[in-house]
C-alpha positions in Angstrom: -35.9 -17.1 32.9 -36.4 -16.0 36.4 -35.5 -19.0 38.6 -38.1 -18.1 41.2 -40.8 -18.8 38.7 -39.7 -22.4 38.4 -41.0 -25.1 40.7 -39.1 -28.4 41.1 -40.9 -31.7 41.9 -38.8 -34.7 42.5 -39.8 -38.4 42.2 -38.5 -41.9 41.6 -39.7 -44.0 38.7 -41.8 -46.8 40.2 -42.3 -50.4 39.0 -45.9 -49.9 38.1 -44.9 -47.0 35.7 -42.7 -49.3 33.6 -44.2 -50.6 30.3 -43.5 -53.6 28.1 -40.4 -51.8 26.6 -38.8 -51.6 30.0 -39.0 -47.8 30.5 -41.5 -45.4 32.0 -44.8 -45.5 30.1 -45.9 -42.3 28.4 -48.9 -42.0 30.7 -46.5 -41.8 33.7 -45.2 -38.5 32.3 -48.7 -37.0 32.3 -49.2 -38.2 35.9 -45.9 -36.5 36.9 -47.0 -33.3 35.2 -50.2 -33.4 37.1 -48.5 -34.1 40.4 -46.0 -31.3 39.8 -48.7 -28.8 38.9 -50.7 -29.7 42.1 -47.6 -29.5 44.3 -46.6 -26.1 42.7 -50.1 -24.7 43.3 -50.1 -25.9 46.9 -46.7 -24.4 47.5 -48.1 -21.0 46.3 -50.9 -21.2 48.8 -53.6 -22.8 46.5 -54.0 -26.5 47.5 -57.0 -28.4 46.1 -59.0 -27.8 49.3 -58.7 -24.0 48.8 -60.0 -24.3 45.2 -62.9 -26.5 46.4 -63.7 -23.9 49.0 -63.5 -21.2 46.4 -65.8 -23.2 44.1 -63.7 -22.9 41.0 -60.3 -24.2 39.7 -58.3 -25.6 36.9 -59.1 -28.3 34.3 -56.9 -29.5 31.5 -57.8 -28.3 28.0 -54.8 -30.0 26.3 -51.4 -31.6 26.8 -48.4 -31.6 24.4 -45.4 -33.7 25.2 -42.1 -34.3 23.4 -40.4 -37.4 24.6 -36.6 -37.1 24.2 -35.0 -39.9 26.3 -36.5 -42.8 28.4 -36.8 -42.8 32.1 -36.0 -46.2 33.7 -37.0 -48.0 36.9 -35.4 -46.3 39.9 -34.4 -43.1 38.0 -34.8 -39.9 40.0 -36.8 -37.5 37.8 -37.1 -33.8 38.5 -40.1 -32.2 37.0 -39.5 -28.5 36.5 -42.6 -26.5 35.9 -43.7 -22.9 35.6 -46.7 -20.9 34.5 -45.7 -19.3 31.1 -48.9 -17.3 30.6 -52.0 -16.2 32.5 -54.8 -15.0 30.3 -58.4 -14.1 31.0 -59.7 -17.7 31.4 -56.8 -19.9 30.8 -53.1 -20.5 31.6 -50.2 -22.2 29.9 -48.0 -24.3 32.1 -44.6 -25.6 30.9 -42.6 -28.6 32.0 -39.1 -30.1 31.7 -38.5 -33.6 33.0 -34.8 -34.1 33.8 -33.0 -37.2 35.2 -30.7 -36.8 38.2 -27.8 -36.9 38.6 -26.7 -36.5 35.0 -29.2 -33.7 34.1 -30.4 -35.5 30.9 -33.5 -33.8 29.5 -36.1 -36.6 29.2 -39.1 -34.7 28.0 -40.5 -31.2 27.4 -44.2 -30.6 27.8 -47.0 -28.0 28.2 -50.5 -28.0 29.5 -53.2 -25.6 28.6 -55.5 -25.1 31.7 -58.9 -23.5 31.7 -60.4 -22.0 34.9 -63.9 -23.3 35.5 -66.7 -22.9 38.0 -67.1 -26.3 39.7 -70.9 -26.1 40.1 -71.7 -25.2 36.5 -68.6 -26.4 34.6 -68.5 -23.1 32.8 -65.3 -21.4 32.0 -64.8 -18.2 34.0 -62.4 -15.3 34.5 -59.3 -16.1 36.6 -59.6 -14.0 39.8 -56.8 -11.6 40.3 -55.9 -13.1 43.7 -55.2 -16.5 41.9 -53.5 -15.0 38.9 -51.2 -13.0 41.1 -50.2 -16.1 43.2 -48.3 -17.5 40.2 -45.0 -15.9 39.3 -44.5 -15.5 35.5 -41.1 -15.9 33.9 -39.2 -12.7 33.2 -37.0 -14.2 30.4 -37.7 -16.1 27.3 -39.7 -19.3 27.8 -38.5 -22.7 26.8 -39.4 -23.8 23.2 -42.7 -25.5 22.8 -42.6 -29.2 22.0 -43.0 -30.3 18.4 -46.5 -31.2 17.4 
């Protein structure tokens, strides 16, 4: 895969993300995915304010996550994300969550995003200027998580 297509978002596991089992709660992973996607979009010139000005943007259709190893309090987690596909009205974004410094793969995930008009909520075609802002991978994508 083309390394320029991959965006890395780094964060530290916080106390409020720890569940009763002593590791990061599954909901925290979804929040990290959202944070990474927003940061990636902003880095490509499309922050939330620009989408609001445009009057359209992304909403989640579905998430799939495969949890492989736990993240613990204080762990540094790198969320690697990239846009795998850009279709007429939707886009598939992939994620890998890796612990630093050992490089342990904690989770793999994907989000299917739909592009919608903010005023009507209707799905609409992704404008070329937005689609072209997101580099697509040139090599084989990572495997999808198990259902």
